[in-house]
C-alpha positions as CSV (number, residue, x, y, z in Angstrom):
1,M,100.4,113.4,74.8
2,A,101.8,115.2,77.9
3,L,104.8,113.8,79.5
4,Y,103.2,114.0,83.0
5,S,99.6,113.5,84.0
6,E,97.6,116.3,85.6
7,K,97.8,114.3,88.9
8,V,101.6,114.2,88.8
9,M,101.7,117.9,88.2
10,D,99.2,118.6,90.9
11,H,101.1,116.6,93.5
12,F,104.4,118.2,92.4
13,R,103.0,121.7,92.5
14,H,100.9,121.2,95.6
15,P,102.4,118.3,97.5
16,R,100.5,116.8,100.5
17,N,102.0,115.9,103.8
18,V,105.3,117.7,103.4
19,G,107.5,118.1,106.5
20,C,108.8,116.0,109.3
21,I,107.2,114.5,112.4
22,E,109.1,115.1,115.7
23,N,109.4,111.9,117.6
24,A,108.1,109.9,114.7
25,D,107.2,106.3,115.5
26,G,108.9,105.1,112.3
27,V,111.3,106.8,109.9
28,G,112.4,105.4,106.5
29,E,115.0,107.0,104.3
30,V,116.2,105.9,100.9
31,G,118.0,107.4,98.0
32,N,118.9,106.7,94.4
33,A,122.6,107.1,93.7
34,K,122.1,107.4,89.9
35,C,119.7,110.3,89.9
36,G,120.3,111.9,93.3
37,D,116.7,111.6,94.7
38,I,116.5,111.3,98.5
39,M,113.2,110.4,100.2
40,K,112.4,110.3,103.9
41,I,109.1,109.2,105.3
42,Y,107.9,109.8,108.9
43,L,105.1,107.8,110.5
44,K,103.0,108.5,113.5
45,I,101.1,105.3,114.6
46,D,98.4,104.8,117.2
47,G,96.8,101.4,117.8
48,G,98.3,99.9,114.7
49,T,96.9,102.7,112.4
50,I,99.0,105.4,110.7
51,T,97.5,108.5,112.1
52,D,99.9,110.9,110.5
53,V,102.6,110.7,107.7
54,K,104.9,113.3,106.4
55,F,107.7,113.3,103.9
56,E,110.8,115.2,102.9
57,T,112.1,114.6,99.4
58,F,115.0,116.1,97.6
59,G,114.6,115.2,93.9
60,C,112.7,115.7,90.7
61,G,109.0,116.4,90.2
62,S,108.2,112.7,89.9
63,A,109.9,111.9,93.2
64,I,108.0,114.6,95.0
65,A,104.7,113.6,93.4
66,S,105.4,109.9,94.2
67,S,106.1,110.8,97.9
68,S,103.0,113.0,98.1
69,M,100.7,110.3,96.6
70,A,102.2,107.5,98.6
71,T,101.6,109.4,101.9
72,E,98.0,110.1,100.8
73,L,97.4,106.4,100.1
74,I,98.6,105.2,103.5
75,K,97.3,107.9,105.8
76,G,94.6,106.5,108.1
77,Q,95.4,102.9,107.1
78,P,96.5,100.0,109.3
79,V,100.3,99.5,109.2
80,E,99.9,96.1,107.5
81,K,97.9,97.8,104.7
82,A,100.8,100.3,104.2
83,L,103.1,97.3,103.7
84,E,101.0,96.2,100.8
85,L,101.4,99.5,98.9
86,T,103.4,98.9,95.7
87,N,105.2,101.2,93.4
88,K,102.8,100.3,90.7
89,A,99.9,101.4,92.9
90,V,101.6,104.7,93.5
91,A,102.2,105.2,89.7
92,E,98.6,104.2,88.9
93,A,97.2,106.6,91.5
94,L,99.2,109.3,89.7
95,D,97.7,108.3,86.4
96,G,101.1,106.9,85.3
97,L,104.7,107.9,85.3
98,P,107.1,107.8,82.3
99,A,109.0,104.5,82.3
100,Y,112.3,106.3,83.1
101,K,110.7,107.8,86.2
102,M,109.2,104.6,87.7
103,H,112.2,104.4,90.0
104,C,110.6,107.4,91.9
105,S,107.6,105.3,92.8
106,V,109.9,102.5,93.8
107,L,111.6,104.9,96.2
108,A,108.3,105.8,97.8
109,E,107.4,102.1,98.3
110,E,110.9,101.4,99.8
111,A,110.8,104.4,102.1
112,I,107.4,103.4,103.5
113,K,108.6,99.9,104.1
114,R,111.7,101.1,105.8
115,A,109.7,103.4,108.1
116,V,107.4,100.5,109.0
117,K,110.4,98.3,109.7
118,D,111.9,101.1,111.9
119,Y,108.6,101.2,113.8
120,Y,108.6,97.4,114.3
121,D,112.3,97.5,115.4
122,K,111.8,100.3,117.9
123,N,108.8,98.5,119.4
124,G,110.1,95.0,119.4
125,I,107.4,93.8,117.1
126,A,108.2,90.6,115.3
127,Y,107.8,90.7,111.5
128,D,108.3,88.7,108.3
129,K,111.7,90.0,107.0
130,S,110.7,88.9,103.4
131,K,108.2,91.8,103.3
132,F,111.0,94.4,103.6
133,P,113.8,95.4,101.3
134,P,117.2,94.2,102.2
135,D,119.4,96.7,104.1
136,E,122.1,96.6,101.4
137,E,121.9,98.5,98.2
138,C,119.4,97.4,95.6
139,E,119.2,98.2,91.9
140,H,117.0,101.3,92.4
141,C,117.8,102.6,95.8
142,C,120.2,102.6,98.7
143,M,120.2,103.2,102.4
144,V,121.0,106.9,103.1
């Protein structure tokens, strides 16, 4: 059995939505101190819908593939739906990740949530704080 699925390899070799968005409506950045992965997600939002999403990731192939897939899954979706995206959904959409690489999908989920939180904060939109990761370091990631 191959270590990585064809989808992981495709999103690693041909990542979607790479880059940054100038004047993004929301930006989320996280990193994993243990492995050195850094992930930054940019959102453009119009009328409550994510009209564009880009990422910049410094890290392994699984981190790049997770970023790419996560952006594909939320593009064109309502902001609230993006908040429902889980790391498990990202990994499943990639046809799985090795257990020791699951933290990459966690980073993608956390970066998206931080970007949405940034959008809410910038626009004075009230939100349920329990839907967002704490600002302090967690087991898998940290604020960058």
